[in-house]
N, C-alpha and C positions, 0 to 999 in steps of 0.2 A: 442447853443453847451449841451445839456447833461448830465449828469452824475452821476455816484452814488458811495457813499464813505462808503465802510465797516468796522465797527467796530466792529471787530474779534472777541473782548474777552467781548464785553458787547452782543452782538448778541444773543436772547434767544434760538436761533435752533442752535450755536454752543458753546457758548461760551468759546471760544478761544481753542480748542480739536482738536486735530487731532489725525489719526494713528502711530503707529511708532509698527514692527516684534520686537516680547517677544523671549528672544533665547528660544528654546526648541519645537515652535509654530509647528503647524501637517504641513508638507509642499505642502499640497493641501490645504490652509484655502481660499488662495484666490479665486479659483476655485468654493469651496463650495459657497462662498460670491456672485460669480456670476453666481452661478445657478439660473435661472426664477422658480418661485411656479408662476406655469397657466399661465397668464398674467397680472404677478407683475416680473419688469425685473430691475436690481440692476446696480449699477456702482457706481462706486468714488474711491480716492487713496485709501483707504484699502482693494478695489478687486483690485488689481493692483497687477499683476505677478512680472511683473521686476520692477517698479515704486514705489511702495508703499510709500504712505505718500508723494507724490509730486502732483503736479500740472499736470503733463503731464500724469499720473499716472491715474489722474482723467479723465480728455480729452481723453486718449487711451480708456478707462471702457464704457465710455459713449457712444466711438462710436461703440463697439462692443455690448454695447446693444441695441443700435437702431435697429444695422444690424440684431441679434437676435430680434427682437423685430420685424421688414418687415417682417422677412423669415416665424416667426411665423402665420405673418397676412396670408401670400402667401400660407403657407400648410393650413389652415383652411378655406380661401376665394376663394386659386387655380384665382387667376387675379390681377392684375396688375392695370387693369384701375380701380380698386379700391381708388388708389392710389396715390394723387394729391395733391402735396403741397399747404400750405394755407397760409393767409399771413392777419392778421388784424383780423377785422371779419367775412371774408370768413371759418374761421376753423370754423364754426357753422355750414356750411353744408358739411362737413366733412361725411360721409354716417356710418365708422364704426367708434365706439366711443370707442377711448382709452382714458387711466386717468395716468396724470402724475403725481408722488406726491413727495413733497419735507417733510422729513422726518425733 
């Protein structure tokens, strides 16, 4: 059995942080956070309109970002036959380069 234990408070990538809505924040802030920049797509609990600050918000915005990425690839290359799910080492054979970044 493989498992991962997260030490959220000491993780150098988060240091225990989370997002919350400030009183008076712009009503379209979540939509602005979700807006892609060229081929860079954003997701996470801070980008969720309905479930900010929750795992559900992070999950749903991840799905939305993946769908937007897929649409962008289709718009640019106009062929879904280039899109094949890959597992493990087969990922090296993907013909369209995508970079996923964790900040």
